[in-house]
N, C-alpha and C positions, 0 to 999 in steps of 0.2 A: 441314445446320445451319440453323436458323431463329432469328433473334434480333432483338430490338428494339434499334435503334441510333440514335445521334446522330452518330457519326464512325466511319470505317473502322478496324478493328483494325490495329495496326502490329506487325510481327514483326521481331525482331533488333535490332542496335545502331543508334542514330541515325547518320547520315552523319558521318564524321570521328572516330568514337569507336572505339578499339581494344578488344580483349577484356579488357585489364587496366584499363580505365577512362580511360586517357590519351587525349589528343586529338592529332591530327596536322593540319597545315595543308592546306587544300584547294588543289590546283593551279589556277593561273589558266588561262583558256581558251586562251591563247597558248602555254602550256607553260613560261613563265618562272617563276622562283621567286616566292613571294608577297612582297609588299612589307612592309617592317617600319619601325617608327618613325613619326614624324609624317607624316601624309598617306597612310597605308596605306588601301586600299579595303576595304570590308566586304562580305561575302557577303549579298545581300538576297533570297535565295530564300525563297518563302513557307514559313513554319514555324509550328508550334503553339507555345504558351508553353513547353513542355518542350524545344523544339529539334528536334522531329521534322519531317520534310518533310510538308506537308499534302497528302493525296491525296483528291480529291473523290469523293463517292458518285454513283451513277447519277442520283439525283434532285436533286443540289445545284444544278444549272442549271435555272432555271424553264423554259427553252425545251425541255428534254428531258422535262418532265412531261406526262403525258397525262390528260385529264379524261374523265368519263363524259358521255354525251349528256344534254341537259337533260330529256328525257322520263322519265329514270330516277326522278325524284321522284314522278311519278304511279304508276309501277310499284311503288315502295316503299310508297306509301300503300295501294294496293289489296292488296298482299301482307300488310301489317299488319292491315288490316280482315278479310281472310279468315282470318288466323291467330287473331284474337281472337273471331271469330264463334262457334265452338263453346262457349267459356266464357261468352259473353254469353247464348246460348240456354240454357245450364245454369242461370245465375243467374236469368233470367226465369222459367224453369220452376219453380225452387225457390221464388221469391217468390210464385208463383201457387198451387202445390200444397202445399208444406211449411209447417206452422205453426211456424217457427223464431224467432218474435218478432213484435212489433207490425208492422202493415202499413207504417208510415212508416220503420221500420228496414230492412225487406226492400227496399223500393223506393229507399230512400236509398243502400243498397249498390249497387244496380243503377245508379242515377244517377251515383254517384261513378265507377264502372267505365267507364261510357260517356263521362264527361267526360275521364277520364285517356286513354282510347284516342283520343278526338277531338283532344285537345291534342297527343298524340304524333304523330298523323298530319299535323297542320297544321304543327307547329314543327320536329320532328326531321329529316324528309327534306331540307329545304333546307340545314340545318347540315351534315348528313352529306355532301351533294353538294359543299359548298364545301371541306370538309376533305380529301376523298378525292382522291388522285392516284396514279399509278404511273409508273415509269420503268424502262426495260430497256436494259442494255448487253450487251456480249459476255460479261461475267463475272458479272453479278448482276441480280437483280430487286429494285427498291426500291419499297416500297408504304407510303403513309401513309393511315390510316383513323381512325375514331372519331367520337364525337358530343360527349360531355361531356369525355372524356379522349382526347387525340390519341395514337395509337400509330404508330410508324414501324418497319417490319420490313424486313430485308435478307436475301434468299435467294441464296446463291452459286449460280451457274448449274450448277456441277459437282455440287451436292448434289440437284438436282431428280431425282426418281424417277418420278413419274407426273403426267400432266395429265388432267383430267377436266372436261368441260363439262356443265352441268345446266340444264334449263329446264322449267318447267311450263306449264299453260294460260295463266296471266297473263303469264308471260314471253314465250310465243309471241304473245300479242296485241300486246304492245309491242315485239316483235322484240328481246328481251333474252336474254342468256346469262350464267350464273355460271360462271367458270373457276376451278377448284380446283387449286392447285399443291402437290403433296405432296413432302415430304422425309422422311428418316429421323427427324428431330426434331419434325416437326409439319406444318402446312399453312397456307397463306394463300389467301384467296378474293378474287377480283375480281368483285364482284356488280354486275350492271347494265351489262355490256358490250354494245355493239351486236353483233348476231350476226356480221356480216362482220368486225368488229374482233376478236372472240373467235377466229374461224377463222384470221385472220392471225397472232394471237399464238401460237396452238397450233403453227402451222407454223414460226414464227420460233424459238420456244423449243425445239421439237423438233429443229430444224436445229442450233441452238447446242449442245444437250446430247447430240445423237445419239440421242434417244428416238424411238420410234414411238408417238405419243400414242394413247390409247384413246378418242378422242372419236367 
């Protein structure tokens, strides 16, 4: 199961609620019957507005969140440049060889494309770096990602089926690895992990899930 989440799903009846909908008093810690009338104490356990006990997610504590290394922004910029290079070569070749309009239209399209790619390479990687984090507990993997829209995904540890690490020439230069975590419902990627950190995560997740990872 792979789902975007803001709170952990809750299953069953809230504490103190019986199957017929009636409520029963919560016993006091000392075993004495609950107080009644004026002066009775109230249970102050943290709950949601609906009365459910609040259960934190793996990434709810900022101290449990892990960030990517700062050099990942340079890696993302070079990867974006290499990805857009074939289309840029095609547009320039078309502007030179094919008579598909006035010269200023052809080169104007090329100029707009270059401006968009340059702006994306300068502006988007730092935003993506600030938004992204991941947290891992013994029961789940909590990941936040996005640039314009922020997405938070929760992967139950018991649903993990395969782990795969990928890296190309640019990732090798910056000592980066992309870790893909697959479940029956989809996958989530941790792009730009330090190589040693990715190996440690593979070992930890494999140990928690009982998987022999295919890295």
